[in-house]
OpenMM code with the backbone's topology and positions (N, CA, C; nanometers):
from openmm import Vec3, app, unit

residues = "MET LYS THR SER VAL TYR SER SER HIS TYR ASP LYS LEU ARG LEU TRP LEU LYS ALA ARG ARG GLU GLU GLN SER LEU SER LEU ARG GLU VAL SER GLU ARG TRP GLY ARG HIS HIS SER ILE LEU GLY LYS ILE GLU GLN ALA ARG ARG LYS ILE GLU LEU VAL GLU PHE ILE GLU LEU CYS GLU ILE ILE GLY ALA ASP PRO HIS ASP GLY LEU SER LEU LEU ILE THR SER MET ASN GLU GLU SER SER VAL HIS LYS LEU".split()
positions = [
    Vec3(-11.9698, 3.1449, 4.6983),
    Vec3(-11.8510, 3.1932, 4.7656),
    Vec3(-11.8604, 3.1596, 4.9143),
    Vec3(-11.7478, 3.1193, 4.9700),
    Vec3(-11.7438, 3.0872, 5.1123),
    Vec3(-11.7618, 3.2132, 5.1953),
    Vec3(-11.8067, 3.1949, 5.3211),
    Vec3(-11.8148, 3.3112, 5.4093),
    Vec3(-11.6737, 3.3628, 5.4343),
    Vec3(-11.6625, 3.4889, 5.4652),
    Vec3(-11.5317, 3.5538, 5.4707),
    Vec3(-11.4345, 3.4923, 5.5706),
    Vec3(-11.4825, 3.4404, 5.6826),
    Vec3(-11.3901, 3.3851, 5.7816),
    Vec3(-11.3179, 3.2615, 5.7271),
    Vec3(-11.3745, 3.1958, 5.6270),
    Vec3(-11.3130, 3.0765, 5.5713),
    Vec3(-11.2555, 3.0996, 5.4320),
    Vec3(-11.2572, 3.2214, 5.3831),
    Vec3(-11.2089, 3.2488, 5.2489),
    Vec3(-11.0570, 3.2647, 5.2469),
    Vec3(-10.9992, 3.2435, 5.1298),
    Vec3(-10.8557, 3.2632, 5.1144),
    Vec3(-10.8206, 3.4103, 5.1351),
    Vec3(-10.9120, 3.4992, 5.1040),
    Vec3(-10.8884, 3.6425, 5.1235),
    Vec3(-10.8734, 3.6733, 5.2728),
    Vec3(-10.9632, 3.6187, 5.3516),
    Vec3(-10.9568, 3.6407, 5.4962),
    Vec3(-10.8290, 3.5799, 5.5522),
    Vec3(-10.7905, 3.4629, 5.5020),
    Vec3(-10.6662, 3.4001, 5.5464),
    Vec3(-10.5476, 3.4932, 5.5242),
    Vec3(-10.5417, 3.5550, 5.4089),
    Vec3(-10.4317, 3.6471, 5.3791),
    Vec3(-10.4314, 3.7648, 5.4755),
    Vec3(-10.5485, 3.8182, 5.5054),
    Vec3(-10.5581, 3.9321, 5.5958),
    Vec3(-10.5173, 3.8943, 5.7375),
    Vec3(-10.5681, 3.7830, 5.7880),
    Vec3(-10.5343, 3.7445, 5.9254),
    Vec3(-10.3874, 3.7069, 5.9381),
    Vec3(-10.3303, 3.6424, 5.8346),
    Vec3(-10.1878, 3.6101, 5.8379),
    Vec3(-10.1031, 3.7372, 5.8311),
    Vec3(-10.1494, 3.8356, 5.7550),
    Vec3(-10.0806, 3.9637, 5.7487),
    Vec3(-10.0804, 4.0291, 5.8863),
    Vec3(-10.1966, 4.0288, 5.9519),
    Vec3(-10.2094, 4.0899, 6.0839),
    Vec3(-10.1186, 4.0191, 6.1852),
    Vec3(-10.1180, 3.8881, 6.1826),
    Vec3(-10.0339, 3.8108, 6.2745),
    Vec3(-9.8861, 3.8387, 6.2481),
    Vec3(-9.8469, 3.8444, 6.1218),
    Vec3(-9.7070, 3.8716, 6.0870),
    Vec3(-9.6640, 4.0096, 6.1363),
    Vec3(-9.7517, 4.1097, 6.1234),
    Vec3(-9.7194, 4.2441, 6.1715),
    Vec3(-9.7021, 4.2427, 6.3234),
    Vec3(-9.7881, 4.1678, 6.3932),
    Vec3(-9.7767, 4.1565, 6.5399),
    Vec3(-9.6435, 4.0931, 6.5768),
    Vec3(-9.6093, 3.9849, 6.5080),
    Vec3(-9.4854, 3.9143, 6.5392),
    Vec3(-9.3620, 3.9974, 6.5040),
    Vec3(-9.3705, 4.0782, 6.3987),
    Vec3(-9.2586, 4.1666, 6.3628),
    Vec3(-9.2264, 4.2651, 6.4748),
    Vec3(-9.3270, 4.3003, 6.5516),
    Vec3(-9.3091, 4.3918, 6.6646),
    Vec3(-9.2746, 4.3168, 6.7932),
    Vec3(-9.2585, 4.1844, 6.7820),
    Vec3(-9.2273, 4.0978, 6.8971),
    Vec3(-9.3298, 4.1122, 7.0084),
    Vec3(-9.4560, 4.1208, 6.9681),
    Vec3(-9.5653, 4.1328, 7.0649),
    Vec3(-9.6383, 3.9996, 7.0769),
    Vec3(-9.6616, 3.9567, 7.1992),
    Vec3(-9.7378, 3.8344, 7.2218),
    Vec3(-9.8876, 3.8633, 7.2108),
    Vec3(-9.9646, 3.7565, 7.2003),
    Vec3(-10.1104, 3.7715, 7.2008),
    Vec3(-10.1554, 3.8436, 7.3277),
    Vec3(-10.0983, 3.8048, 7.4387),
    Vec3(-10.1386, 3.8643, 7.5665),
    Vec3(-10.1025, 4.0122, 7.5744),
    Vec3(-9.9858, 4.0498, 7.5232),
    Vec3(-9.9466, 4.1914, 7.5254),
    Vec3(-10.0418, 4.2762, 7.4421),
    Vec3(-10.0722, 4.2292, 7.3220),
    Vec3(-10.1633, 4.3040, 7.2358),
    Vec3(-10.3022, 4.3085, 7.2973),
    Vec3(-10.3479, 4.1962, 7.3489),
    Vec3(-10.4816, 4.1897, 7.4083),
    Vec3(-10.4941, 4.2807, 7.5296),
    Vec3(-10.3883, 4.2879, 7.6077),
    Vec3(-10.3900, 4.3774, 7.7245),
    Vec3(-10.4026, 4.5227, 7.6791),
    Vec3(-10.3282, 4.5607, 7.5775),
    Vec3(-10.3358, 4.6976, 7.5246),
    Vec3(-10.4724, 4.7244, 7.4611),
    Vec3(-10.5307, 4.6195, 7.4050),
    Vec3(-10.6592, 4.6280, 7.3365),
    Vec3(-10.7755, 4.6311, 7.4361),
    Vec3(-10.7501, 4.5775, 7.5572),
    Vec3(-10.8550, 4.5711, 7.6578),
    Vec3(-10.9505, 4.4545, 7.6375),
    Vec3(-10.9032, 4.3512, 7.5677),
    Vec3(-10.9854, 4.2327, 7.5409),
    Vec3(-10.9090, 4.1088, 7.5870),
    Vec3(-10.9800, 3.9996, 7.6082),
    Vec3(-10.9169, 3.8740, 7.6484),
    Vec3(-10.8321, 3.8204, 7.5331),
    Vec3(-10.7169, 3.7623, 7.5684),
    Vec3(-10.6247, 3.7142, 7.4650),
    Vec3(-10.6849, 3.6059, 7.3755),
    Vec3(-10.7838, 3.5341, 7.4259),
    Vec3(-10.8443, 3.4278, 7.3449),
    Vec3(-10.9180, 3.4851, 7.2234),
    Vec3(-10.9647, 3.6078, 7.2342),
    Vec3(-11.0343, 3.6702, 7.1209),
    Vec3(-10.9372, 3.6915, 7.0062),
    Vec3(-10.8203, 3.7470, 7.0367),
    Vec3(-10.7197, 3.7671, 6.9328),
    Vec3(-10.6695, 3.6331, 6.8795),
    Vec3(-10.6543, 3.5367, 6.9678),
    Vec3(-10.6127, 3.4031, 6.9245),
    Vec3(-10.7110, 3.3419, 6.8267),
    Vec3(-10.8387, 3.3564, 6.8555),
    Vec3(-10.9419, 3.3029, 6.7654),
    Vec3(-10.9412, 3.3748, 6.6314),
    Vec3(-10.9165, 3.5051, 6.6325),
    Vec3(-10.9079, 3.5792, 6.5074),
    Vec3(-10.7920, 3.5267, 6.4245),
    Vec3(-10.6751, 3.5106, 6.4869),
    Vec3(-10.5567, 3.4641, 6.4149),
    Vec3(-10.5709, 3.3200, 6.3667),
    Vec3(-10.6530, 3.2415, 6.4326),
    Vec3(-10.6728, 3.1015, 6.3954),
    Vec3(-10.7946, 3.0816, 6.3054),
    Vec3(-10.8536, 3.1889, 6.2592),
    Vec3(-10.9714, 3.1854, 6.1717),
    Vec3(-11.0906, 3.1179, 6.2387),
    Vec3(-11.1019, 3.1356, 6.3696),
    Vec3(-11.2151, 3.0809, 6.4432),
    Vec3(-11.3132, 3.1910, 6.4829),
    Vec3(-11.2787, 3.3133, 6.4475),
    Vec3(-11.3655, 3.4277, 6.4761),
    Vec3(-11.3391, 3.5349, 6.3708),
    Vec3(-11.4459, 3.5944, 6.3233),
    Vec3(-11.4312, 3.7040, 6.2279),
    Vec3(-11.3791, 3.8278, 6.2995),
    Vec3(-11.3163, 3.9139, 6.2229),
    Vec3(-11.2705, 4.0407, 6.2774),
    Vec3(-11.3553, 4.1511, 6.2162),
    Vec3(-11.4058, 4.2357, 6.3013),
    Vec3(-11.4835, 4.3497, 6.2555),
    Vec3(-11.3876, 4.4577, 6.2055),
    Vec3(-11.4344, 4.5432, 6.1193),
    Vec3(-11.3509, 4.6468, 6.0605),
    Vec3(-11.2905, 4.7385, 6.1678),
    Vec3(-11.3706, 4.7813, 6.2633),
    Vec3(-11.3205, 4.8694, 6.3687),
    Vec3(-11.2150, 4.7962, 6.4523),
    Vec3(-11.2374, 4.6685, 6.4814),
    Vec3(-11.1392, 4.5895, 6.5552),
    Vec3(-11.0081, 4.5813, 6.4770),
    Vec3(-11.0182, 4.5607, 6.3468),
    Vec3(-10.9007, 4.5521, 6.2615),
    Vec3(-10.8183, 4.6801, 6.2716),
    Vec3(-10.8845, 4.7940, 6.2630),
    Vec3(-10.8144, 4.9221, 6.2709),
    Vec3(-10.7523, 4.9410, 6.4090),
    Vec3(-10.8253, 4.9070, 6.5140),
    Vec3(-10.7707, 4.9170, 6.6498),
    Vec3(-10.6462, 4.8316, 6.6652),
    Vec3(-10.6527, 4.7082, 6.6166),
    Vec3(-10.5378, 4.6187, 6.6285),
    Vec3(-10.4187, 4.6698, 6.5483),
    Vec3(-10.4443, 4.7228, 6.4309),
    Vec3(-10.3363, 4.7797, 6.3505),
    Vec3(-10.2675, 4.8925, 6.4264),
    Vec3(-10.3454, 4.9780, 6.4902),
    Vec3(-10.2873, 5.0873, 6.5673),
    Vec3(-10.2025, 5.0347, 6.6820),
    Vec3(-10.2487, 4.9314, 6.7484),
    Vec3(-10.1765, 4.8744, 6.8624),
    Vec3(-10.0436, 4.8143, 6.8184),
    Vec3(-10.0422, 4.7463, 6.7051),
    Vec3(-9.9201, 4.6781, 6.6610),
    Vec3(-9.8350, 4.7632, 6.5663),
    Vec3(-9.8792, 4.8845, 6.5400),
    Vec3(-9.8022, 4.9745, 6.4558),
    Vec3(-9.8063, 4.9396, 6.3082),
    Vec3(-9.9162, 4.8831, 6.2637),
    Vec3(-9.9331, 4.8467, 6.1223),
    Vec3(-10.0277, 4.9459, 6.0556),
    Vec3(-10.0061, 4.9679, 5.9277),
    Vec3(-10.0931, 5.0579, 5.8523),
    Vec3(-10.2132, 4.9777, 5.8017),
    Vec3(-10.3335, 5.0094, 5.8481),
    Vec3(-10.4511, 4.9329, 5.8048),
    Vec3(-10.4741, 4.9413, 5.6542),
    Vec3(-10.4282, 5.0489, 5.5917),
    Vec3(-10.4420, 5.0615, 5.4460),
    Vec3(-10.3680, 4.9478, 5.3751),
    Vec3(-10.2521, 4.9085, 5.4285),
    Vec3(-10.1748, 4.8000, 5.3685),
    Vec3(-10.2517, 4.6678, 5.3754),
    Vec3(-10.3129, 4.6418, 5.4891),
    Vec3(-10.3914, 4.5193, 5.5045),
    Vec3(-10.5126, 4.5179, 5.4128),
    Vec3(-10.5817, 4.6311, 5.4046),
    Vec3(-10.6989, 4.6380, 5.3170),
    Vec3(-10.6590, 4.6296, 5.1703),
    Vec3(-10.5443, 4.6866, 5.1341),
    Vec3(-10.4948, 4.6751, 4.9962),
    Vec3(-10.4663, 4.5296, 4.9609),
    Vec3(-10.4084, 4.4562, 5.0552),
    Vec3(-10.3830, 4.3142, 5.0353),
    Vec3(-10.5139, 4.2396, 5.0106),
    Vec3(-10.6141, 4.2696, 5.0900),
    Vec3(-10.7453, 4.2060, 5.0772),
    Vec3(-10.8101, 4.2387, 4.9427),
    Vec3(-10.8069, 4.3653, 4.9045),
    Vec3(-10.8676, 4.4077, 4.7779),
    Vec3(-10.7958, 4.3446, 4.6597),
    Vec3(-10.6642, 4.3415, 4.6636),
    Vec3(-10.5864, 4.2795, 4.5562),
    Vec3(-10.6226, 4.1323, 4.5426),
    Vec3(-10.6318, 4.0635, 4.6545),
    Vec3(-10.6674, 3.9213, 4.6528),
    Vec3(-10.8053, 3.8999, 4.5910),
    Vec3(-10.8998, 3.9837, 4.6282),
    Vec3(-11.0354, 3.9707, 4.5750),
    Vec3(-11.0392, 4.0033, 4.4260),
    Vec3(-10.9637, 4.1047, 4.3835),
    Vec3(-10.9591, 4.1401, 4.2421),
    Vec3(-10.8938, 4.0312, 4.1585),
    Vec3(-10.7910, 3.9681, 4.2126),
    Vec3(-10.7255, 3.8588, 4.1409),
    Vec3(-10.8221, 3.7428, 4.1196),
    Vec3(-10.8989, 3.7098, 4.2228),
    Vec3(-10.9959, 3.6015, 4.2098),
    Vec3(-11.1035, 3.6386, 4.1086),
    Vec3(-11.1473, 3.7640, 4.1138),
    Vec3(-11.2503, 3.8099, 4.0220),
    Vec3(-11.2031, 3.8011, 3.8761),
    Vec3(-11.0794, 3.8377, 3.8507),
    Vec3(-11.0274, 3.8331, 3.7140),
    Vec3(-11.0111, 3.6894, 3.6655),
    Vec3(-10.9815, 3.5963, 3.7548),
    Vec3(-10.9698, 3.4548, 3.7182),
    Vec3(-11.1066, 3.4001, 3.6786),
    Vec3(-11.2116, 3.4394, 3.7508),
    Vec3(-11.3468, 3.3917, 3.7200),
    Vec3(-11.3987, 3.4469, 3.5896),
    Vec3(-11.3455, 3.5593, 3.5441),
    Vec3(-11.3907, 3.6194, 3.4191),
    Vec3(-11.3321, 3.5493, 3.2981),
    Vec3(-11.2233, 3.4737, 3.3190),
    Vec3(-11.1586, 3.4063, 3.2049),
    Vec3(-11.2392, 3.2935, 3.1523),
] * unit.nanometer
topology = app.Topology()
chain = topology.addChain("A")
for resn in residues:
    res = topology.addResidue(resn, chain)
    for name in ("N", "CA", "C"):
        topology.addAtom(name, app.Element.getBySymbol(name[0]), res)
């Protein structure tokens, strides 16, 4: 299995996070300023060039008004779907 930053599961999670940010019409810089981190960090996360830690994920969800449970459910569903395909 590929490392998580390059997995299709991680892609779904980061795209979900980016879509939630864009739905709120927030730029990378706006979110990063609220987060207290440099905008390049969030950019790298969205571009799959940096892993996101669980605590960071929850912080970002709070900043952009997204429910972290929804993102984690998406991730779990994706992993379960792959697992069921491998069992066939």
